[in-house]
KOLPA-723570 format. One record per residue (C-alpha): x, y, z; residue in one letter. Coordinates in Angstrom, 2 decimals. Layout:
<rec <X; Y; Z>; a>
...
! end
This chain:
<rec <94.91; 104.17; 381.13>; m>
<rec <93.78; 105.39; 377.74>; f>
<rec <94.07; 103.33; 374.57>; e>
<rec <95.02; 106.43; 372.55>; n>
<rec <97.28; 109.44; 373.09>; s>
<rec <96.21; 112.31; 375.37>; a>
<rec <99.16; 114.53; 374.38>; a>
<rec <98.29; 118.23; 374.30>; g>
<rec <95.03; 117.87; 376.31>; l>
<rec <94.30; 119.39; 379.73>; a>
<rec <92.41; 116.41; 381.21>; m>
<rec <89.55; 117.10; 383.64>; v>
<rec <88.72; 114.49; 386.24>; t>
<rec <85.17; 113.56; 387.13>; g>
<rec <82.83; 110.92; 388.43>; e>
<rec <79.57; 111.73; 386.59>; s>
<rec <78.68; 110.03; 383.29>; t>
<rec <77.41; 112.23; 380.44>; v>
<rec <75.76; 110.82; 377.29>; t>
<rec <76.90; 111.93; 373.84>; v>
<rec <74.36; 112.51; 371.06>; t>
<rec <74.60; 112.09; 367.28>; r>
<rec <77.37; 109.48; 367.58>; e>
<rec <75.37; 107.32; 365.14>; e>
<rec <76.61; 109.68; 362.38>; q>
<rec <80.27; 108.91; 363.19>; h>
<rec <80.36; 105.12; 363.56>; q>
<rec <83.34; 104.88; 361.19>; d>
<rec <85.54; 106.89; 363.59>; v>
<rec <84.39; 104.97; 366.67>; l>
<rec <84.95; 101.65; 364.86>; a>
<rec <88.70; 102.02; 365.41>; r>
<rec <88.06; 101.20; 369.08>; y>
<rec <85.28; 98.63; 368.77>; t>
<rec <85.01; 96.78; 372.12>; p>
<rec <84.46; 93.07; 372.63>; a>
<rec <80.85; 91.93; 373.18>; p>
<rec <79.75; 93.13; 376.61>; g>
<rec <82.97; 95.10; 377.17>; g>
<rec <84.13; 98.67; 376.84>; e>
<rec <87.26; 100.60; 375.82>; r>
<rec <88.55; 103.76; 377.52>; t>
<rec <89.88; 106.58; 375.37>; v>
<rec <90.82; 110.25; 375.79>; a>
<rec <88.61; 112.74; 373.94>; v>
<rec <88.77; 116.50; 373.35>; e>
<rec <85.98; 118.96; 374.22>; l>
<rec <85.63; 121.83; 371.72>; a>
<rec <82.95; 124.22; 370.46>; w>
<rec <80.46; 123.67; 367.63>; c>
<rec <77.11; 125.05; 366.41>; v>
<rec <73.92; 123.01; 366.64>; i>
<rec <72.83; 122.24; 363.08>; a>
<rec <69.16; 121.34; 363.61>; s>
<rec <66.41; 120.98; 366.15>; g>
<rec <64.96; 123.36; 368.72>; k>
<rec <68.33; 124.96; 369.50>; y>
<rec <69.55; 125.26; 365.91>; k>
<rec <72.32; 127.88; 365.63>; g>
<rec <73.19; 127.80; 369.35>; e>
<rec <76.67; 126.96; 370.61>; r>
<rec <77.31; 123.47; 372.00>; a>
<rec <80.26; 121.30; 373.08>; i>
<rec <81.63; 118.97; 370.40>; e>
<rec <83.42; 115.69; 371.24>; v>
<rec <86.51; 114.75; 369.19>; r>
<rec <88.37; 111.44; 369.15>; l>
<rec <91.92; 111.61; 367.75>; d>
<rec <91.05; 115.03; 366.29>; g>
<rec <87.84; 113.84; 364.52>; r>
<rec <84.25; 114.62; 365.50>; r>
<rec <82.31; 111.75; 367.08>; v>
<rec <79.26; 113.57; 368.52>; g>
<rec <78.18; 116.46; 370.71>; e>
<rec <76.56; 117.19; 374.08>; l>
<rec <72.96; 118.33; 374.36>; t>
<rec <72.28; 122.04; 374.65>; y>
<rec <71.65; 121.86; 378.40>; l>
<rec <74.77; 119.78; 379.09>; m>
<rec <76.81; 122.16; 376.93>; s>
<rec <75.59; 125.07; 379.03>; q>
<rec <76.55; 123.24; 382.21>; r>
<rec <80.17; 122.57; 381.19>; y>
<rec <80.70; 125.71; 379.07>; a>
<rec <82.59; 127.54; 381.84>; t>
<rec <85.00; 124.63; 382.38>; l>
<rec <85.86; 124.35; 378.66>; v>
<rec <86.10; 128.13; 378.32>; g>
<rec <88.57; 128.45; 381.24>; d>
<rec <90.90; 125.85; 379.73>; v>
<rec <90.85; 127.53; 376.31>; q>
<rec <91.37; 130.99; 377.89>; a>
<rec <94.70; 129.73; 379.23>; h>
<rec <95.75; 128.45; 375.79>; g>
<rec <94.87; 124.78; 376.43>; g>
<rec <92.55; 122.14; 374.98>; r>
<rec <90.06; 120.56; 377.37>; a>
<rec <89.92; 116.77; 377.47>; g>
<rec <88.32; 113.99; 379.51>; c>
<rec <88.01; 110.21; 379.70>; a>
<rec <85.34; 108.43; 377.65>; a>
<rec <84.02; 104.86; 377.45>; a>
<rec <83.06; 103.20; 374.14>; i>
<rec <80.40; 100.47; 374.38>; t>
<rec <78.24; 98.60; 371.89>; r>
<rec <74.51; 97.80; 371.88>; d>
<rec <71.77; 97.14; 369.34>; a>
<rec <71.94; 100.72; 368.07>; r>
<rec <75.69; 100.54; 367.41>; g>
<rec <78.74; 102.05; 369.11>; l>
<rec <77.90; 104.43; 371.96>; q>
<rec <80.13; 107.03; 373.70>; l>
<rec <79.83; 108.05; 377.35>; t>
<rec <81.97; 110.81; 378.93>; l>
<rec <83.27; 110.97; 382.50>; l>
<rec <82.93; 114.60; 383.71>; l>
<rec <82.89; 116.30; 387.13>; p>
<rec <79.58; 116.48; 388.97>; r>
<rec <80.17; 120.16; 389.83>; d>
<rec <82.27; 121.76; 387.04>; p>
<rec <82.57; 125.06; 388.92>; e>
<rec <84.80; 123.48; 391.61>; l>
<rec <87.12; 121.46; 389.36>; v>
<rec <90.45; 122.62; 387.95>; s>
<rec <91.82; 120.89; 384.84>; p>
<rec <94.93; 118.76; 385.07>; s>
<rec <98.17; 120.06; 383.48>; p>
<rec <98.58; 119.61; 379.75>; v>
<rec <100.00; 116.20; 378.86>; v>
<rec <103.00; 116.62; 376.55>; d>
<rec <105.21; 113.87; 375.06>; p>
<rec <108.49; 113.33; 376.97>; p>
<rec <111.52; 115.28; 375.80>; t>
<rec <114.90; 113.51; 375.69>; v>
<rec <117.92; 115.76; 376.24>; a>
<rec <121.11; 114.74; 374.48>; f>
<rec <124.40; 115.89; 376.11>; p>
<rec <126.51; 118.24; 374.00>; v>
<rec <130.27; 117.47; 374.20>; p>
<rec <132.50; 120.36; 375.24>; a>
<rec <134.98; 121.61; 372.58>; p>
<rec <138.50; 120.22; 372.92>; a>
<rec <141.15; 122.70; 374.03>; r>
<rec <144.42; 122.75; 372.11>; a>
<rec <147.47; 121.79; 374.15>; a>
<rec <149.98; 124.63; 374.67>; v>
<rec <153.68; 123.60; 374.68>; p>
<rec <155.60; 124.20; 377.87>; v>
<rec <158.21; 126.31; 376.06>; a>
<rec <155.51; 128.55; 374.63>; a>
<rec <153.98; 129.06; 378.06>; k>
<rec <157.35; 129.99; 379.52>; a>
<rec <158.17; 132.47; 376.74>; s>
<rec <154.73; 134.02; 376.94>; g>
<rec <155.02; 134.54; 380.68>; s>
<rec <158.53; 136.09; 380.31>; t>
<rec <157.30; 138.53; 377.63>; f>
<rec <154.36; 139.53; 379.79>; t>
<rec <156.59; 140.11; 382.79>; k>
<rec <159.12; 142.34; 380.91>; h>
<rec <156.73; 143.92; 378.38>; r>
<rec <157.84; 147.53; 379.06>; a>
<rec <161.57; 146.70; 378.62>; a>
<rec <160.90; 144.93; 375.30>; w>
<rec <158.94; 147.90; 373.93>; i>
<rec <161.70; 150.35; 374.87>; t>
<rec <164.39; 148.21; 373.23>; a>
<rec <162.37; 147.92; 370.02>; a>
<rec <161.92; 151.71; 369.84>; a>
<rec <165.69; 152.34; 370.28>; v>
<rec <166.48; 149.80; 367.55>; l>
<rec <164.14; 151.54; 365.08>; v>
<rec <165.79; 154.94; 365.76>; v>
<rec <169.31; 153.51; 365.21>; l>
<rec <168.32; 151.94; 361.90>; v>
<rec <166.79; 155.23; 360.71>; f>
<rec <169.96; 157.24; 361.58>; v>
<rec <172.19; 154.67; 359.81>; s>
<rec <170.13; 154.95; 356.60>; v>
<rec <170.46; 158.77; 356.60>; i>
<rec <174.27; 158.63; 357.02>; n>
<rec <174.68; 156.15; 354.21>; s>
<rec <172.75; 158.42; 351.87>; n>
<rec <175.04; 161.39; 352.73>; n>
<rec <178.21; 159.35; 352.03>; d>
<rec <177.08; 158.55; 348.47>; d>
<rec <177.00; 162.30; 347.46>; t>
<rec <180.18; 163.21; 345.35>; p>
<rec <182.56; 165.87; 346.78>; t>
<rec <183.42; 168.78; 344.42>; r>
<rec <187.17; 169.84; 344.20>; n>
<rec <187.05; 173.64; 344.12>; i>
<rec <190.83; 174.08; 343.74>; a>
<rec <190.90; 171.88; 340.65>; a>
<rec <188.07; 173.89; 339.11>; d>
<rec <189.97; 177.17; 339.59>; e>
<rec <193.26; 175.98; 337.95>; t>
<rec <191.72; 174.30; 334.91>; t>
<rec <192.91; 175.89; 331.57>; t>
<rec <190.49; 176.00; 328.68>; t>
<rec <192.03; 175.45; 325.17>; t>
<rec <190.09; 176.60; 322.14>; t>
<rec <190.69; 174.72; 318.85>; v>
<rec <189.61; 176.39; 315.62>; e>
<rec <188.04; 174.02; 313.12>; l>
<rec <188.15; 174.62; 309.36>; p>
<rec <185.12; 176.35; 307.93>; t>
<rec <183.13; 174.18; 305.57>; t>
<rec <180.42; 175.56; 303.32>; t>
<rec <177.40; 173.39; 303.60>; p>
<rec <175.98; 172.01; 300.39>; t>
<rec <172.26; 172.55; 299.93>; t>
<rec <170.57; 169.31; 298.84>; p>
<rec <168.10; 169.45; 295.95>; p>
<rec <164.51; 169.92; 296.94>; p>
<rec <162.61; 166.74; 297.53>; t>
<rec <159.32; 166.37; 295.71>; t>
<rec <156.62; 164.87; 297.91>; t>
<rec <153.93; 163.03; 295.93>; p>
<rec <150.40; 164.17; 296.59>; t>
<rec <148.14; 161.37; 297.79>; t>
<rec <144.35; 161.72; 297.52>; t>
<rec <142.61; 160.52; 300.70>; p>
<rec <140.07; 157.71; 300.23>; p>
<rec <136.39; 158.65; 300.29>; p>
<rec <134.57; 158.15; 303.57>; p>
<rec <132.54; 154.94; 303.96>; p>
<rec <128.85; 155.20; 303.20>; p>
<rec <126.57; 155.79; 306.16>; t>
<rec <123.90; 153.15; 306.70>; t>
<rec <120.74; 154.17; 308.55>; t>
<rec <119.00; 151.31; 310.34>; a>
<rec <115.21; 151.35; 310.14>; v>
<rec <113.54; 150.10; 313.34>; v>
<rec <110.19; 148.47; 312.77>; q>
<rec <107.54; 149.23; 315.44>; p>
<rec <106.34; 146.25; 317.47>; p>
<rec <103.15; 144.61; 316.23>; p>
<rec <99.97; 145.67; 317.92>; l>
<rec <98.48; 143.14; 320.34>; q>
<rec <94.90; 142.18; 319.53>; p>
<rec <92.33; 143.27; 322.05>; t>
<rec <90.73; 140.30; 323.81>; i>
<rec <87.14; 140.89; 324.72>; e>
<rec <86.08; 139.47; 328.07>; q>
<rec <83.06; 137.15; 327.81>; p>
<rec <79.88; 138.38; 329.35>; a>
<rec <79.12; 136.86; 332.79>; p>
<rec <76.54; 134.08; 332.78>; p>
<rec <73.04; 135.00; 333.91>; p>
<rec <72.33; 134.36; 337.59>; p>
<rec <70.88; 130.95; 338.41>; v>
<rec <67.64; 131.12; 340.26>; e>
<rec <67.60; 128.92; 343.38>; p>
<rec <65.57; 125.75; 343.15>; a>
<rec <62.33; 125.80; 345.11>; p>
<rec <62.71; 124.39; 348.61>; q>
<rec <60.78; 121.18; 349.41>; p>
<rec <57.79; 121.54; 351.68>; q>
<rec <58.44; 118.23; 353.51>; c>
<rec <61.55; 117.16; 355.39>; d>
<rec <63.32; 114.34; 353.45>; p>
<rec <64.30; 112.58; 356.70>; n>
<rec <60.69; 111.43; 357.32>; y>
<rec <57.77; 109.92; 355.44>; t>
<rec <54.35; 111.38; 355.92>; g>
<rec <55.34; 115.00; 355.10>; c>
<rec <56.95; 116.42; 358.22>; v>
<rec <57.13; 120.21; 357.68>; p>
<rec <60.47; 122.02; 357.54>; i>
<rec <60.71; 124.45; 360.46>; a>
<rec <63.06; 125.56; 363.24>; s>
<rec <61.47; 122.82; 365.39>; d>
<rec <58.65; 120.30; 364.93>; v>
<rec <56.77; 118.48; 367.72>; d>
<rec <54.15; 115.75; 367.68>; c>
<rec <50.58; 117.05; 367.57>; a>
<rec <48.76; 116.53; 370.83>; g>
<rec <52.00; 116.27; 372.82>; g>
<rec <53.74; 118.63; 375.24>; s>
<rec <56.01; 120.25; 372.62>; g>
<rec <55.92; 123.99; 371.98>; n>
<rec <56.29; 123.92; 368.20>; g>
<rec <56.27; 126.21; 366.29>; p>
<rec <55.34; 123.38; 363.83>; a>
<rec <53.46; 120.13; 364.56>; y>
<rec <52.92; 116.84; 362.75>; v>
<rec <50.26; 114.20; 363.25>; k>
<rec <51.72; 110.68; 363.41>; g>
<rec <52.62; 108.11; 362.96>; p>
<rec <55.54; 108.98; 360.63>; v>
<rec <58.54; 106.89; 359.65>; q>
<rec <62.16; 108.02; 360.21>; v>
<rec <64.07; 107.25; 357.00>; i>
<rec <67.08; 109.52; 357.64>; g>
<rec <68.30; 111.45; 360.72>; n>
<rec <65.76; 112.19; 363.44>; d>
<rec <66.68; 115.90; 363.47>; i>
<rec <63.52; 116.93; 365.37>; y>
<rec <63.89; 114.08; 367.92>; e>
<rec <60.35; 112.82; 367.31>; l>
<rec <61.28; 109.12; 367.72>; d>
<rec <61.72; 108.96; 371.49>; k>
<rec <62.12; 105.16; 371.69>; d>
<rec <64.35; 104.97; 368.57>; h>
<rec <62.24; 102.25; 366.92>; d>
<rec <61.96; 104.07; 363.57>; g>
<rec <58.33; 105.23; 364.07>; t>
<rec <57.69; 108.75; 365.42>; a>
<rec <54.61; 110.37; 366.95>; c>
<rec <52.93; 106.99; 367.54>; e>
! end
């Protein structure tokens, strides 16, 4: 079993060991799984794509190895070409390729070795490993209890629905007719015979001469003058000062590139690839040794990893 989580990875099974390069640059990540002296620790790693930063195949695509989502090294260009189809098929189906890896320790530090299939064309990746999902039961909603009397009345109404509707309609008509009759009864009845036999008596009143009152003098009132009209003067808004944009700074000329690679002593030239003079390398640049490796051996001149190249 793995000592870390393989969730989200489509694990490929295999029986062939593959060496990882440049893991010396990521010792801090591997240190989380430092094995005991002479032992090893098994972890799950992810296989993804990267671009080779230096060396003969600089700029080419390669397979990057990630431990817990962090880079810990990469495969060589040839090994990346061999397993490119396997990683590409997993990613084409929306997955992330993964495999088992062993972490060991030697004089050079922590080393990482992958376990991959011998023939990647005939191997299908395992299903994606997802964390388990726990389903919680949802209680059903409680149903309200219906009284027995209500059930009985409801069933009776449903059974005789037509009779109840007819009775309600008849009751509405009777009420309407009763209201009309009551309104007719309130109208007073005129006695025509009494109107015909009524005698009209005219009484003459004494004539009185009306007295004309003296004319009333209405005082003349002068209306008050209208209030003065005040005109409000609206001041225009102050003008905003114009801010001049500063002129852009002059372009900075790039510093001259060094002629010697800072990873070596003895002036190793900077080129797409450098080989030892007199060896079997194909250049395009060569250096005559010996030279000391003081940084990263980006041109892989130190074959025995003793710090001295092109001996």
